[in-house]
OpenMM code with the backbone's topology and positions (N, CA, C; nanometers):
from openmm import Vec3, app, unit

residues = "MET LYS TYR ILE ILE GLU THR SER ARG LEU LEU MET ARG GLU MET GLY ALA ASP ASP PHE LYS ASP ILE CYS SER ILE LEU GLN ASP GLU ARG VAL MET TYR ALA TYR ASN GLY ALA PHE ASN ASP GLU GLU THR ALA ALA TRP ILE GLU ARG GLN ILE LYS ARG TYR GLU GLU TYR LYS PHE GLY LEU TRP ALA VAL LEU LEU LYS ARG SER GLY ARG ILE ILE GLY GLN CYS GLY ILE THR MET GLN GLU TYR ASP GLY LYS PRO VAL PRO GLU ILE GLY TYR LEU PHE ALA PHE ASP TYR TRP HIS HIS GLY TYR ALA THR GLU ALA ALA ALA ALA CYS LYS GLN TYR GLY PHE GLY LYS LEU HIS PHE ASP THR LEU TYR SER ILE ILE ARG GLU THR ASN THR ALA SER ILE ASN VAL ALA LEU ARG ASN GLY MET ARG PRO ILE GLY THR LEU THR LYS HIS TYR ARG GLY ILE ASP MET PRO HIS ILE VAL TYR GLY VAL SER SER VAL LEU".split()
positions = [
    Vec3(0.2080, 1.8359, 1.2436),
    Vec3(0.1779, 1.7340, 1.1276),
    Vec3(0.0443, 1.6867, 1.1462),
    Vec3(-0.0267, 1.6740, 1.0342),
    Vec3(-0.1636, 1.6080, 1.0532),
    Vec3(-0.1599, 1.4582, 1.0141),
    Vec3(-0.2157, 1.3846, 1.0961),
    Vec3(-0.2136, 1.2395, 1.0948),
    Vec3(-0.3559, 1.2002, 1.0334),
    Vec3(-0.3568, 1.1101, 0.9228),
    Vec3(-0.4832, 1.0885, 0.8642),
    Vec3(-0.5596, 0.9677, 0.9439),
    Vec3(-0.4696, 0.8731, 0.9701),
    Vec3(-0.5138, 0.7486, 1.0477),
    Vec3(-0.4324, 0.7226, 1.1672),
    Vec3(-0.4982, 0.6757, 1.2730),
    Vec3(-0.4236, 0.6404, 1.3878),
    Vec3(-0.4694, 0.5002, 1.4548),
    Vec3(-0.3620, 0.4133, 1.4741),
    Vec3(-0.4019, 0.2897, 1.5311),
    Vec3(-0.3384, 0.2785, 1.6584),
    Vec3(-0.3562, 0.1596, 1.7368),
    Vec3(-0.2903, 0.1369, 1.8728),
    Vec3(-0.1521, 0.1476, 1.8606),
    Vec3(-0.0742, 0.1208, 1.7395),
    Vec3(0.0630, 0.1193, 1.7342),
    Vec3(0.1197, 0.2147, 1.6283),
    Vec3(0.0408, 0.2560, 1.5411),
    Vec3(0.0845, 0.3272, 1.4082),
    Vec3(0.0075, 0.4702, 1.3850),
    Vec3(0.0804, 0.5597, 1.3268),
    Vec3(0.0231, 0.6671, 1.2734),
    Vec3(0.0552, 0.6828, 1.0990),
    Vec3(-0.0491, 0.7397, 1.0439),
    Vec3(-0.0316, 0.7289, 0.9075),
    Vec3(-0.0666, 0.8828, 0.8573),
    Vec3(0.0255, 0.9343, 0.7612),
    Vec3(0.0344, 1.0680, 0.7285),
    Vec3(0.0636, 1.0631, 0.5806),
    Vec3(0.0454, 1.1815, 0.5068),
    Vec3(0.0998, 1.2036, 0.3759),
    Vec3(0.2408, 1.2064, 0.3708),
    Vec3(0.2862, 1.1481, 0.2659),
    Vec3(0.4497, 1.1565, 0.2575),
    Vec3(0.4835, 1.2699, 0.1706),
    Vec3(0.6040, 1.3101, 0.1819),
    Vec3(0.6433, 1.4397, 0.1005),
    Vec3(0.7998, 1.4263, 0.0716),
    Vec3(0.8417, 1.5153, -0.0002),
    Vec3(0.9901, 1.5164, -0.0428),
    Vec3(1.0866, 1.4976, 0.0779),
    Vec3(1.0515, 1.5536, 0.1806),
    Vec3(1.1538, 1.5222, 0.3164),
    Vec3(1.1520, 1.3790, 0.3582),
    Vec3(1.0501, 1.3051, 0.2914),
    Vec3(1.0723, 1.1692, 0.3458),
    Vec3(1.1562, 1.0675, 0.2622),
    Vec3(1.2157, 1.1381, 0.1530),
    Vec3(1.2893, 1.0829, 0.0437),
    Vec3(1.3977, 0.9521, 0.1112),
    Vec3(1.4672, 0.9999, 0.2129),
    Vec3(1.5674, 0.9121, 0.2783),
    Vec3(1.5022, 0.7828, 0.3324),
    Vec3(1.3687, 0.8044, 0.4092),
    Vec3(1.3009, 0.6883, 0.4651),
    Vec3(1.2445, 0.6052, 0.3708),
    Vec3(1.1865, 0.6653, 0.2579),
    Vec3(1.1220, 0.5962, 0.1600),
    Vec3(1.2254, 0.5215, 0.0761),
    Vec3(1.3367, 0.5699, 0.0508),
    Vec3(1.4693, 0.4842, -0.0209),
    Vec3(1.4891, 0.3683, 0.0750),
    Vec3(1.4933, 0.3961, 0.1995),
    Vec3(1.5245, 0.2548, 0.2755),
    Vec3(1.4314, 0.1449, 0.2534),
    Vec3(1.3221, 0.1814, 0.1976),
    Vec3(1.1976, 0.0786, 0.1830),
    Vec3(1.2221, 0.0292, 0.0263),
    Vec3(1.2026, 0.1282, -0.0462),
    Vec3(1.2039, 0.0960, -0.1919),
    Vec3(1.3187, 0.0505, -0.2446),
    Vec3(1.4382, 0.0709, -0.1877),
    Vec3(1.5617, 0.0290, -0.2482),
    Vec3(1.6257, -0.0812, -0.1809),
    Vec3(1.5358, -0.1511, -0.1173),
    Vec3(1.5739, -0.2685, -0.0601),
    Vec3(1.5305, -0.4032, -0.1325),
    Vec3(1.6131, -0.4760, -0.1922),
    Vec3(1.5906, -0.6005, -0.2695),
    Vec3(1.4789, -0.6909, -0.2118),
    Vec3(1.5050, -0.7113, -0.0797),
    Vec3(1.4133, -0.7989, 0.0014),
    Vec3(1.2673, -0.7436, -0.0130),
    Vec3(1.2488, -0.6169, 0.0035),
    Vec3(1.1127, -0.5559, 0.0232),
    Vec3(1.0441, -0.5573, -0.1242),
    Vec3(1.1267, -0.5356, -0.2312),
    Vec3(1.0892, -0.5041, -0.3582),
    Vec3(1.0864, -0.6235, -0.4549),
    Vec3(1.0851, -0.7321, -0.3850),
    Vec3(1.0897, -0.8666, -0.4770),
    Vec3(0.9817, -0.8864, -0.5625),
    Vec3(0.8484, -0.8353, -0.5147),
    Vec3(0.7366, -0.8460, -0.6051),
    Vec3(0.7438, -0.7428, -0.7069),
    Vec3(0.8355, -0.6402, -0.7093),
    Vec3(0.8470, -0.5430, -0.8134),
    Vec3(0.9537, -0.5788, -0.8917),
    Vec3(1.0076, -0.6966, -0.8873),
    Vec3(1.1218, -0.7555, -0.9657),
    Vec3(1.2453, -0.6731, -0.9588),
    Vec3(1.2574, -0.6190, -0.8188),
    Vec3(1.3924, -0.5411, -0.8073),
    Vec3(1.3637, -0.3936, -0.7319),
    Vec3(1.4772, -0.3697, -0.6723),
    Vec3(1.4724, -0.2436, -0.5928),
    Vec3(1.4749, -0.1175, -0.6869),
    Vec3(1.4127, -0.0175, -0.6457),
    Vec3(1.4042, 0.1242, -0.7194),
    Vec3(1.5552, 0.1882, -0.6922),
    Vec3(1.5755, 0.2711, -0.7916),
    Vec3(1.6954, 0.3597, -0.7849),
    Vec3(1.6382, 0.5071, -0.7283),
    Vec3(1.7271, 0.5894, -0.7093),
    Vec3(1.6825, 0.7297, -0.6628),
    Vec3(1.5687, 0.7853, -0.7533),
    Vec3(1.5889, 0.8134, -0.8869),
    Vec3(1.4919, 0.8630, -0.9645),
    Vec3(1.3560, 0.7986, -0.9562),
    Vec3(1.3484, 0.6472, -0.9425),
    Vec3(1.2219, 0.5910, -0.9482),
    Vec3(1.1743, 0.6167, -0.7913),
    Vec3(1.2460, 0.6334, -0.7031),
    Vec3(1.1886, 0.6506, -0.5582),
    Vec3(1.1285, 0.7894, -0.5628),
    Vec3(1.1947, 0.8966, -0.6211),
    Vec3(1.1508, 1.0261, -0.6182),
    Vec3(1.0179, 1.0296, -0.6888),
    Vec3(1.0225, 0.9786, -0.8158),
    Vec3(0.8958, 0.9625, -0.8942),
    Vec3(0.7860, 0.8952, -0.8087),
    Vec3(0.8128, 0.7854, -0.7233),
    Vec3(0.7067, 0.7259, -0.6492),
    Vec3(0.6446, 0.8297, -0.5391),
    Vec3(0.7161, 0.8902, -0.4876),
    Vec3(0.6786, 1.0031, -0.3895),
    Vec3(0.5939, 1.1112, -0.4538),
    Vec3(0.6527, 1.1506, -0.5708),
    Vec3(0.5754, 1.2637, -0.6367),
    Vec3(0.4404, 1.2122, -0.7007),
    Vec3(0.4387, 1.0739, -0.7195),
    Vec3(0.3060, 1.0073, -0.7708),
    Vec3(0.1965, 1.0102, -0.6600),
    Vec3(0.2478, 0.9863, -0.5292),
    Vec3(0.1714, 0.9988, -0.4035),
    Vec3(0.1090, 1.1468, -0.3791),
    Vec3(0.2025, 1.2246, -0.3991),
    Vec3(0.1739, 1.3679, -0.3768),
    Vec3(0.0533, 1.4193, -0.4679),
    Vec3(0.0762, 1.3657, -0.5968),
    Vec3(-0.0229, 1.3900, -0.7052),
    Vec3(-0.1511, 1.3284, -0.6644),
    Vec3(-0.1579, 1.2053, -0.6147),
    Vec3(-0.2774, 1.1436, -0.5656),
    Vec3(-0.3502, 1.2085, -0.4377),
    Vec3(-0.2697, 1.2697, -0.3608),
    Vec3(-0.3289, 1.3475, -0.2507),
    Vec3(-0.4234, 1.4666, -0.3083),
    Vec3(-0.3495, 1.5400, -0.4085),
    Vec3(-0.4216, 1.6460, -0.4711),
    Vec3(-0.5364, 1.5999, -0.5486),
    Vec3(-0.5187, 1.4992, -0.6329),
    Vec3(-0.6452, 1.4570, -0.7051),
    Vec3(-0.7591, 1.3856, -0.6217),
    Vec3(-0.7077, 1.2893, -0.5486),
    Vec3(-0.8129, 1.2290, -0.4877),
    Vec3(-0.8355, 1.2402, -0.3545),
    Vec3(-0.7338, 1.3105, -0.2659),
    Vec3(-0.7432, 1.3333, -0.1308),
    Vec3(-0.6988, 1.2095, -0.0509),
    Vec3(-0.6409, 1.1235, -0.1240),
    Vec3(-0.5857, 0.9868, -0.0536),
    Vec3(-0.4694, 0.9203, -0.1556),
    Vec3(-0.4001, 0.8290, -0.0937),
    Vec3(-0.2897, 0.7798, -0.1865),
    Vec3(-0.2227, 0.6836, -0.0793),
    Vec3(-0.1147, 0.6468, -0.1077),
    Vec3(-0.0325, 0.5762, -0.0197),
    Vec3(0.0425, 0.6678, 0.0965),
    Vec3(0.0251, 0.6336, 0.2196),
    Vec3(0.0707, 0.7284, 0.3216),
    Vec3(0.1758, 0.6644, 0.3813),
    Vec3(0.2606, 0.7623, 0.4486),
    Vec3(0.3844, 0.7097, 0.5370),
    Vec3(0.3259, 0.6435, 0.6522),
    Vec3(0.3942, 0.5310, 0.6938),
    Vec3(0.3379, 0.4663, 0.8202),
    Vec3(0.4494, 0.4820, 0.9378),
    Vec3(0.3986, 0.5355, 1.0529),
    Vec3(0.5168, 0.5675, 1.1544),
    Vec3(0.4666, 0.4969, 1.2644),
    Vec3(0.5877, 0.4435, 1.3300),
    Vec3(0.5718, 0.3896, 1.4572),
    Vec3(0.5486, 0.4785, 1.5619),
    Vec3(0.4400, 0.4655, 1.6408),
    Vec3(0.4078, 0.5652, 1.7405),
    Vec3(0.5293, 0.5798, 1.8370),
    Vec3(0.5613, 0.4768, 1.8881),
    Vec3(0.6663, 0.4792, 2.0085),
    Vec3(0.7883, 0.5455, 1.9649),
    Vec3(0.8379, 0.5555, 1.8467),
    Vec3(0.9577, 0.6092, 1.7921),
    Vec3(0.9435, 0.7287, 1.6788),
    Vec3(0.8222, 0.7320, 1.6221),
    Vec3(0.8196, 0.8418, 1.5219),
    Vec3(0.8749, 0.8004, 1.3916),
    Vec3(0.9388, 0.6852, 1.3871),
    Vec3(1.0085, 0.6368, 1.2642),
    Vec3(0.9087, 0.5807, 1.1597),
    Vec3(0.9527, 0.6221, 1.0227),
    Vec3(0.8700, 0.5605, 0.9266),
    Vec3(0.9169, 0.4334, 0.8993),
    Vec3(0.8207, 0.3265, 0.9041),
    Vec3(0.8385, 0.1922, 0.8816),
    Vec3(0.7877, 0.1229, 0.7596),
    Vec3(0.6997, 0.2058, 0.6917),
    Vec3(0.6378, 0.1614, 0.5757),
    Vec3(0.5549, 0.2564, 0.5116),
    Vec3(0.4812, 0.2116, 0.4299),
    Vec3(0.3708, 0.2903, 0.3531),
    Vec3(0.2462, 0.2051, 0.3350),
    Vec3(0.1243, 0.2603, 0.3388),
    Vec3(0.0052, 0.1811, 0.3262),
    Vec3(-0.1144, 0.2871, 0.2915),
    Vec3(-0.1979, 0.2492, 0.2229),
    Vec3(-0.3090, 0.3521, 0.1853),
    Vec3(-0.3850, 0.2896, 0.0657),
    Vec3(-0.4649, 0.3826, 0.0202),
    Vec3(-0.5719, 0.3578, -0.0890),
    Vec3(-0.5271, 0.4268, -0.2160),
    Vec3(-0.5022, 0.3642, -0.3278),
    Vec3(-0.4843, 0.4304, -0.4388),
    Vec3(-0.5757, 0.3610, -0.5620),
    Vec3(-0.5959, 0.4559, -0.6679),
    Vec3(-0.6894, 0.4047, -0.7722),
    Vec3(-0.6020, 0.3260, -0.8728),
    Vec3(-0.6504, 0.1901, -0.8870),
    Vec3(-0.5660, 0.1014, -0.9962),
    Vec3(-0.6821, 0.0609, -1.0846),
    Vec3(-0.6158, 0.0100, -1.2003),
    Vec3(-0.7022, -0.0313, -1.3100),
    Vec3(-0.7343, -0.1772, -1.2833),
    Vec3(-0.8627, -0.2103, -1.2929),
    Vec3(-0.9098, -0.3587, -1.2877),
    Vec3(-1.0451, -0.3780, -1.3735),
    Vec3(-1.0708, -0.4739, -1.4496),
    Vec3(-1.1618, -0.4982, -1.5201),
    Vec3(-1.2253, -0.3757, -1.6013),
    Vec3(-1.1195, -0.3134, -1.6625),
    Vec3(-1.1314, -0.1888, -1.7454),
    Vec3(-1.1999, -0.0589, -1.6747),
    Vec3(-1.1843, -0.0515, -1.5420),
    Vec3(-1.2282, 0.0731, -1.4659),
    Vec3(-1.1324, 0.0775, -1.3480),
    Vec3(-1.1229, 0.2068, -1.3047),
    Vec3(-1.0445, 0.2256, -1.1884),
    Vec3(-1.1179, 0.1978, -1.0690),
    Vec3(-1.0355, 0.1163, -0.9637),
    Vec3(-1.0937, 0.0820, -0.8381),
    Vec3(-1.0077, 0.1108, -0.7355),
    Vec3(-1.0510, 0.1233, -0.5987),
    Vec3(-0.9745, 0.1721, -0.4974),
    Vec3(-0.8940, 0.0366, -0.4396),
    Vec3(-0.7761, 0.0474, -0.4468),
    Vec3(-0.6841, -0.0535, -0.3955),
    Vec3(-0.6144, -0.0247, -0.2596),
    Vec3(-0.6137, -0.1077, -0.1698),
    Vec3(-0.5273, -0.0964, -0.0482),
    Vec3(-0.4052, -0.1708, -0.0769),
    Vec3(-0.2940, -0.0804, -0.0742),
    Vec3(-0.1704, -0.1222, -0.0900),
    Vec3(-0.0723, -0.1067, 0.0366),
    Vec3(0.0496, -0.1910, 0.0483),
    Vec3(0.1275, -0.1704, 0.1623),
    Vec3(0.2537, -0.2239, 0.1263),
    Vec3(0.3517, -0.1535, 0.1751),
    Vec3(0.5051, -0.1851, 0.1623),
    Vec3(0.5667, -0.1458, 0.2958),
    Vec3(0.6375, -0.2482, 0.3607),
    Vec3(0.7019, -0.2147, 0.4796),
    Vec3(0.8448, -0.2398, 0.4939),
    Vec3(0.9162, -0.1547, 0.5726),
    Vec3(1.0688, -0.1860, 0.5702),
    Vec3(1.0948, -0.3433, 0.6257),
    Vec3(1.1923, -0.4116, 0.5627),
    Vec3(1.2101, -0.5593, 0.5995),
    Vec3(1.2226, -0.5705, 0.7641),
    Vec3(1.2618, -0.4742, 0.8288),
    Vec3(1.2845, -0.5046, 0.9792),
    Vec3(1.1655, -0.5047, 1.0545),
    Vec3(1.0414, -0.4596, 0.9818),
    Vec3(0.9323, -0.4457, 1.0520),
    Vec3(0.8351, -0.5623, 0.9979),
    Vec3(0.8828, -0.6548, 0.9200),
    Vec3(0.7913, -0.7607, 0.8805),
    Vec3(0.7733, -0.8527, 1.0062),
    Vec3(0.6457, -0.9138, 0.9920),
    Vec3(0.6248, -1.0289, 1.0780),
    Vec3(0.5848, -0.9809, 1.2249),
    Vec3(0.5480, -0.8462, 1.2324),
    Vec3(0.5099, -0.7980, 1.3465),
    Vec3(0.3572, -0.7546, 1.3650),
    Vec3(0.2861, -0.7764, 1.2326),
    Vec3(0.1449, -0.7464, 1.2327),
    Vec3(0.1220, -0.5957, 1.1892),
    Vec3(0.2255, -0.5196, 1.1569),
    Vec3(0.2152, -0.3918, 1.1309),
    Vec3(0.1307, -0.3514, 0.9887),
    Vec3(0.1583, -0.4436, 0.8778),
    Vec3(0.0791, -0.4356, 0.7586),
    Vec3(-0.0679, -0.4703, 0.7741),
    Vec3(-0.0845, -0.5843, 0.8453),
    Vec3(-0.2247, -0.5987, 0.8687),
    Vec3(-0.2872, -0.5017, 0.9486),
    Vec3(-0.2363, -0.4449, 1.0602),
    Vec3(-0.2984, -0.3360, 1.1269),
    Vec3(-0.3255, -0.2151, 1.0434),
    Vec3(-0.2301, -0.1823, 0.9705),
    Vec3(-0.2289, -0.0621, 0.8645),
    Vec3(-0.3389, -0.0814, 0.7712),
    Vec3(-0.3460, -0.2035, 0.7117),
    Vec3(-0.4479, -0.2413, 0.6077),
    Vec3(-0.5801, -0.2279, 0.6525),
    Vec3(-0.5942, -0.2974, 0.7761),
    Vec3(-0.7292, -0.2950, 0.8355),
    Vec3(-0.7695, -0.1578, 0.8539),
    Vec3(-0.6903, -0.0704, 0.9098),
    Vec3(-0.7273, 0.0687, 0.9166),
    Vec3(-0.7613, 0.1471, 0.7826),
    Vec3(-0.6934, 0.1117, 0.6897),
    Vec3(-0.7226, 0.1647, 0.5685),
    Vec3(-0.8490, 0.1118, 0.5130),
    Vec3(-0.8831, -0.0056, 0.5285),
    Vec3(-1.0044, -0.0696, 0.4875),
    Vec3(-1.1319, 0.0173, 0.5589),
    Vec3(-1.1136, 0.0290, 0.6985),
    Vec3(-1.2135, 0.1143, 0.7750),
    Vec3(-1.2433, 0.2492, 0.7219),
    Vec3(-1.1109, 0.3162, 0.6813),
    Vec3(-1.1075, 0.4635, 0.6328),
    Vec3(-1.1757, 0.4633, 0.4873),
    Vec3(-1.1428, 0.3440, 0.4145),
    Vec3(-1.2087, 0.3386, 0.2749),
    Vec3(-1.3547, 0.3310, 0.2704),
    Vec3(-1.4029, 0.2573, 0.3710),
    Vec3(-1.5601, 0.2261, 0.3779),
    Vec3(-1.6114, 0.3533, 0.4558),
    Vec3(-1.5443, 0.3904, 0.5714),
    Vec3(-1.6190, 0.4942, 0.6640),
    Vec3(-1.6120, 0.6325, 0.6257),
    Vec3(-1.5033, 0.6736, 0.5584),
    Vec3(-1.4645, 0.8236, 0.5407),
    Vec3(-1.4715, 0.8393, 0.3798),
    Vec3(-1.4213, 0.7298, 0.2925),
    Vec3(-1.4403, 0.7673, 0.1590),
    Vec3(-1.5673, 0.7011, 0.0864),
    Vec3(-1.6320, 0.6207, 0.1669),
    Vec3(-1.7658, 0.5624, 0.1203),
    Vec3(-1.7513, 0.4713, -0.0135),
    Vec3(-1.6360, 0.3975, -0.0091),
    Vec3(-1.6363, 0.3047, -0.1087),
    Vec3(-1.7159, 0.1845, -0.0808),
    Vec3(-1.7762, 0.1226, -0.1807),
    Vec3(-1.8607, -0.0044, -0.1573),
    Vec3(-1.7799, -0.1305, -0.1480),
    Vec3(-1.6784, -0.1246, -0.2362),
    Vec3(-1.5690, -0.2376, -0.2560),
    Vec3(-1.4386, -0.1872, -0.2345),
    Vec3(-1.3395, -0.2534, -0.1766),
    Vec3(-1.1966, -0.2161, -0.1857),
    Vec3(-1.1185, -0.3387, -0.2264),
    Vec3(-1.0076, -0.3207, -0.2946),
    Vec3(-0.9351, -0.4178, -0.3622),
    Vec3(-0.8005, -0.4256, -0.3126),
    Vec3(-0.7221, -0.5383, -0.3168),
    Vec3(-0.5913, -0.5400, -0.3179),
    Vec3(-0.5354, -0.6380, -0.4401),
    Vec3(-0.4438, -0.5736, -0.5072),
    Vec3(-0.4023, -0.6475, -0.6437),
    Vec3(-0.2590, -0.6889, -0.6228),
    Vec3(-0.2460, -0.8363, -0.5999),
    Vec3(-0.1117, -0.8698, -0.5508),
    Vec3(-0.0491, -0.9793, -0.6356),
    Vec3(0.0812, -0.9632, -0.6544),
    Vec3(0.1555, -1.0621, -0.7480),
    Vec3(0.1346, -1.1964, -0.6870),
    Vec3(0.1099, -1.3110, -0.7681),
    Vec3(0.0554, -1.4383, -0.7220),
    Vec3(0.1702, -1.4955, -0.6606),
    Vec3(0.3024, -1.4628, -0.6543),
    Vec3(0.4179, -1.5039, -0.5758),
    Vec3(0.4341, -1.4440, -0.4387),
    Vec3(0.3644, -1.3308, -0.4045),
    Vec3(0.3766, -1.2529, -0.3000),
    Vec3(0.2916, -1.3082, -0.1688),
    Vec3(0.3399, -1.4134, -0.1087),
    Vec3(0.2662, -1.4886, -0.0025),
    Vec3(0.2332, -1.3948, 0.1187),
    Vec3(0.3239, -1.3185, 0.1616),
    Vec3(0.3241, -1.2477, 0.2722),
    Vec3(0.1913, -1.1275, 0.2481),
    Vec3(0.1998, -1.0652, 0.1332),
    Vec3(0.0998, -0.9637, 0.0963),
    Vec3(-0.0414, -1.0359, 0.0876),
    Vec3(-0.0427, -1.1561, 0.0196),
    Vec3(-0.1739, -1.2200, 0.0026),
    Vec3(-0.2277, -1.2621, 0.1537),
    Vec3(-0.1479, -1.3066, 0.2544),
    Vec3(-0.1873, -1.3382, 0.3766),
    Vec3(-0.2260, -1.1982, 0.4447),
    Vec3(-0.1719, -1.1003, 0.4283),
    Vec3(-0.2341, -0.9757, 0.4832),
    Vec3(-0.3836, -0.9384, 0.4155),
    Vec3(-0.3992, -0.9696, 0.2886),
    Vec3(-0.5354, -0.9445, 0.2229),
    Vec3(-0.6286, -1.0163, 0.2880),
    Vec3(-0.6001, -1.1593, 0.3087),
    Vec3(-0.6889, -1.2471, 0.3468),
    Vec3(-0.7153, -1.2133, 0.5223),
    Vec3(-0.6268, -1.1705, 0.5912),
    Vec3(-0.6496, -1.1235, 0.7367),
    Vec3(-0.7412, -1.0143, 0.7292),
    Vec3(-0.7375, -0.9230, 0.6222),
    Vec3(-0.8090, -0.8149, 0.5982),
    Vec3(-0.9454, -0.8399, 0.5454),
    Vec3(-0.9971, -0.9670, 0.5555),
    Vec3(-1.1284, -1.0019, 0.5165),
    Vec3(-1.1416, -0.9990, 0.3525),
    Vec3(-1.0433, -1.0085, 0.2978),
    Vec3(-1.0413, -1.0025, 0.1428),
    Vec3(-1.0569, -1.1424, 0.0843),
    Vec3(-1.0930, -1.1569, -0.0243),
    Vec3(-1.1040, -1.2990, -0.0892),
    Vec3(-1.0818, -1.2811, -0.2454),
    Vec3(-1.0118, -1.3690, -0.3097),
    Vec3(-0.9888, -1.3730, -0.4421),
    Vec3(-1.1231, -1.3515, -0.5312),
    Vec3(-1.0994, -1.2615, -0.6293),
    Vec3(-1.2208, -1.2366, -0.6989),
    Vec3(-1.1747, -1.2400, -0.8488),
    Vec3(-1.0456, -1.2396, -0.8760),
    Vec3(-1.0192, -1.2257, -1.0216),
    Vec3(-0.8518, -1.2459, -1.0470),
    Vec3(-0.8164, -1.2410, -1.1581),
    Vec3(-0.6687, -1.2355, -1.1941),
    Vec3(-0.6501, -1.1197, -1.3063),
    Vec3(-0.5189, -1.0817, -1.3104),
    Vec3(-0.4770, -0.9949, -1.4188),
    Vec3(-0.3226, -1.0142, -1.4280),
    Vec3(-0.2752, -0.9682, -1.5420),
    Vec3(-0.1249, -0.9632, -1.5615),
    Vec3(-0.0763, -0.8378, -1.5925),
    Vec3(0.0082, -0.7848, -1.5026),
    Vec3(0.0738, -0.6680, -1.5244),
    Vec3(0.2131, -0.6937, -1.6059),
    Vec3(0.2367, -0.5978, -1.6919),
    Vec3(0.3798, -0.6106, -1.7622),
    Vec3(0.4619, -0.4952, -1.7009),
    Vec3(0.5689, -0.5323, -1.6537),
    Vec3(0.6504, -0.4440, -1.5480),
    Vec3(0.8042, -0.4958, -1.5636),
    Vec3(0.8899, -0.4013, -1.5936),
    Vec3(1.0301, -0.4164, -1.6110),
    Vec3(1.0600, -0.5474, -1.6896),
    Vec3(0.9796, -0.5352, -1.7891),
    Vec3(1.0105, -0.6461, -1.9098),
    Vec3(0.9695, -0.7660, -1.8960),
    Vec3(0.8749, -0.8022, -1.7877),
    Vec3(0.8240, -0.9304, -1.7714),
    Vec3(0.6689, -0.9256, -1.7499),
    Vec3(0.6000, -1.0352, -1.7765),
    Vec3(0.4675, -1.0531, -1.7395),
    Vec3(0.4520, -1.0896, -1.5904),
    Vec3(0.3653, -1.0421, -1.5088),
    Vec3(0.3562, -1.0575, -1.3800),
    Vec3(0.2176, -1.0852, -1.3398),
    Vec3(0.1787, -1.2264, -1.3437),
    Vec3(0.0404, -1.2510, -1.2758),
    Vec3(0.0026, -1.1916, -1.1475),
    Vec3(-0.1085, -1.1586, -1.1419),
    Vec3(-0.1625, -1.0931, -1.0005),
    Vec3(-0.2819, -1.1551, -0.9877),
    Vec3(-0.3119, -1.1621, -0.8472),
    Vec3(-0.4578, -1.2102, -0.7943),
    Vec3(-0.5085, -1.0858, -0.7442),
    Vec3(-0.6403, -1.0596, -0.7924),
    Vec3(-0.7340, -0.9601, -0.7281),
    Vec3(-0.8071, -1.0045, -0.6212),
    Vec3(-0.7851, -0.9258, -0.5098),
    Vec3(-0.8724, -0.9617, -0.3888),
    Vec3(-0.9567, -0.8446, -0.3760),
    Vec3(-1.0882, -0.8841, -0.3167),
    Vec3(-1.1876, -0.7870, -0.2896),
    Vec3(-1.2649, -0.8019, -0.1510),
    Vec3(-1.3211, -0.6992, -0.1010),
    Vec3(-1.3917, -0.7060, 0.0122),
    Vec3(-1.4977, -0.5904, 0.0029),
    Vec3(-1.6247, -0.6181, 0.0399),
    Vec3(-1.7228, -0.5291, 0.0190),
    Vec3(-1.7720, -0.4737, 0.1550),
    Vec3(-1.8210, -0.3630, 0.1577),
    Vec3(-1.8746, -0.2899, 0.2976),
    Vec3(-1.9914, -0.3724, 0.3376),
    Vec3(-1.9885, -0.3723, 0.4629),
    Vec3(-2.1010, -0.4308, 0.5584),
    Vec3(-2.2147, -0.3238, 0.5677),
    Vec3(-2.3265, -0.3545, 0.5169),
    Vec3(-2.4469, -0.2607, 0.5101),
    Vec3(-2.5082, -0.2507, 0.6528),
] * unit.nanometer
topology = app.Topology()
chain = topology.addChain("A")
for resn in residues:
    res = topology.addResidue(resn, chain)
    for name in ("N", "CA", "C"):
        topology.addAtom(name, app.Element.getBySymbol(name[0]), res)
C-alpha cells in the first residue's frame, strides 16, 4: 500500500471501497458529524468514498484515510479538496476524526502535514479551510495550522443555512 503522507504518528493514504466499515464508524457517528447536521447513512457514506476516489482520479488528491502508525487503524480522514469560494474553486484542507481520537493532536498533525504537502508538492499559493462557525474544535485546528479568517459564506445543507468562516494561509516564499 502506498502512503502519501507520513508524520511521526500517522500515515495517510487513498481510501477505497474496502474502507467502508472504518469510514462508517466516523461518518455515522452523530458526535463527529454535528457540523454536518447529522450522521450519514450507508448510501451517503458510500457516495462520500466514491467522491474521494473520483477526486484522486481528477486531481491526484482528495481526503485521505488517516491511520495510526502504531496500530494501522483508520482513525480519521484528512486531505485537500477543491471547494467553491468567492466564485472559484480553491484548495481546502479538511479533516474528520473518529470521536475516540479527538483531543490527541491528530487532526492538527494531519492538517499541518497536508499544508506542507499542498505547498511543497502541489504548489498551491494559498490553502483554505471552510468551517461551520459553530465548529470550535475545527476552528482551533485551522488556527494552529497558521490559518486566519479571511471571509464568510453560507452553505445550504440538509435543509438549513449553515454559516461558515473561511480560513486561509499563504505559502512562505
